[in-house]
C-alpha distance (Angstrom), angle and dihedral (degrees) to the residues before:
residue distance angle dihedral
M1 . . .
S2 3.78 . .
I3 3.79 126.5 .
D4 3.80 86.6 -123.3
D5 3.80 94.0 66.7
A6 3.80 100.8 35.2
T7 3.76 134.6 78.7
P8 3.82 115.3 -121.8
E9 3.79 89.3 -105.6
E10 3.82 92.7 52.1
W11 3.80 91.7 46.2
N12 3.80 91.4 51.1
K13 3.80 91.5 51.6
V14 3.79 91.1 52.1
N15 3.79 100.7 38.8
R16 3.78 114.3 22.4
K17 3.81 98.3 59.2
K18 3.78 95.5 56.9
D19 3.81 92.5 45.3
W20 3.78 96.4 45.2
E21 3.81 108.3 23.9
W22 3.79 91.3 97.7
M23 3.83 91.4 56.3
D24 3.80 91.8 65.1
E25 3.79 90.6 52.8
V26 3.82 93.7 55.8
S27 3.79 120.5 77.7
N28 3.79 121.0 -123.3
D29 3.80 91.1 -109.4
H30 3.81 91.0 62.3
P31 3.85 109.7 118.7
F32 3.80 90.4 -115.1
F33 3.79 91.0 62.2
G34 3.79 99.6 34.9
D35 3.78 125.9 -151.5
K36 3.81 97.8 -46.0
P37 3.79 113.4 163.1
D38 3.80 111.5 -131.7
N39 3.79 93.1 -118.7
K40 3.82 95.8 59.5
P41 3.80 125.8 79.7
D42 3.79 114.6 -104.3
M43 3.79 102.0 -120.2
V44 3.81 93.2 179.5
N45 3.80 108.3 45.4
R46 3.81 103.7 23.1
P47 3.80 112.9 11.8
A48 3.78 110.5 -178.7
H49 3.80 93.6 -131.6
Y50 3.84 89.8 65.4
N51 3.79 95.3 46.1
N52 3.80 104.5 61.5
G53 3.77 115.9 130.1
N54 3.79 127.3 3.9
M55 3.79 99.5 -45.3
E56 3.78 135.5 48.2
C57 3.78 114.6 -117.3
I58 3.83 92.2 -120.6
D59 3.82 90.4 57.6
A60 3.80 92.0 51.8
I61 3.81 90.2 48.3
R62 3.81 90.7 50.8
G63 3.78 90.1 50.2
M64 3.80 94.2 55.0
L65 3.81 99.3 43.2
T66 3.78 131.6 75.8
H67 3.79 119.6 -118.3
D68 3.81 93.2 -96.4
E69 3.80 93.5 42.9
Y70 3.81 91.1 52.6
I71 3.81 92.0 50.5
G72 3.80 88.8 49.7
Y73 3.79 91.0 48.8
L74 3.81 92.3 52.7
R75 3.81 93.1 44.8
G76 3.79 91.9 47.1
N77 3.79 93.9 50.8
A78 3.81 92.1 48.1
L79 3.81 89.0 51.6
K80 3.81 91.7 47.0
Y81 3.81 94.0 54.1
N82 3.81 92.7 44.1
W83 3.80 90.7 47.9
R84 3.79 97.0 51.2
C85 3.82 99.8 36.1
R86 3.81 93.6 106.9
Y87 3.79 96.6 46.1
K88 3.82 109.7 47.9
G89 3.82 100.6 60.4
K90 3.83 97.9 -111.6
P91 3.81 105.1 75.3
I92 3.81 97.6 160.8
E93 3.81 92.6 48.6
D94 3.82 90.5 49.2
L95 3.81 91.5 48.7
R96 3.80 89.9 50.2
K97 3.81 89.8 49.9
A98 3.81 89.6 51.1
R99 3.79 89.1 50.9
W100 3.82 90.1 48.1
Y101 3.82 90.3 57.7
E102 3.80 91.5 44.5
E103 3.82 91.3 51.0
R104 3.80 89.7 47.9
L105 3.81 89.1 51.7
I106 3.81 92.2 49.2
T107 3.81 91.4 49.3
Y108 3.80 91.7 47.4
M109 3.81 93.3 48.9
L110 3.80 91.9 47.9
E111 3.80 89.3 52.8
H112 3.83 92.2 48.6
P113 3.84 103.8 36.4
S114 3.79 99.4 155.5
E115 3.80 94.7 45.2
H116 3.80 97.4 60.0
L117 3.79 93.6 49.3
R118 3.78 95.5 66.2
């Protein structure tokens, strides 16, 4: 299924579960999530400003990019957050965001093993 011929709801059913099903199986004290109290917004894994509407921004970005472009996007964002972590006032949050993009890249490459070896 392509994002071009699916409604946002259909795309979410096909794509989101496989990308995010592991997140629901990991407790909030897992190192990937950090020590986030339940009453605070999760600014690393599910920031509200990227979750407006029926589709997460990252899913729309994946749908519009080629395989290589998407890998570059994930690598570039990980680099950006690592690069600026000492200068924006929230170093741990930025490092966790970098790790989020790196984990997303690992998951994506595991799901598409033959494509990233070209």
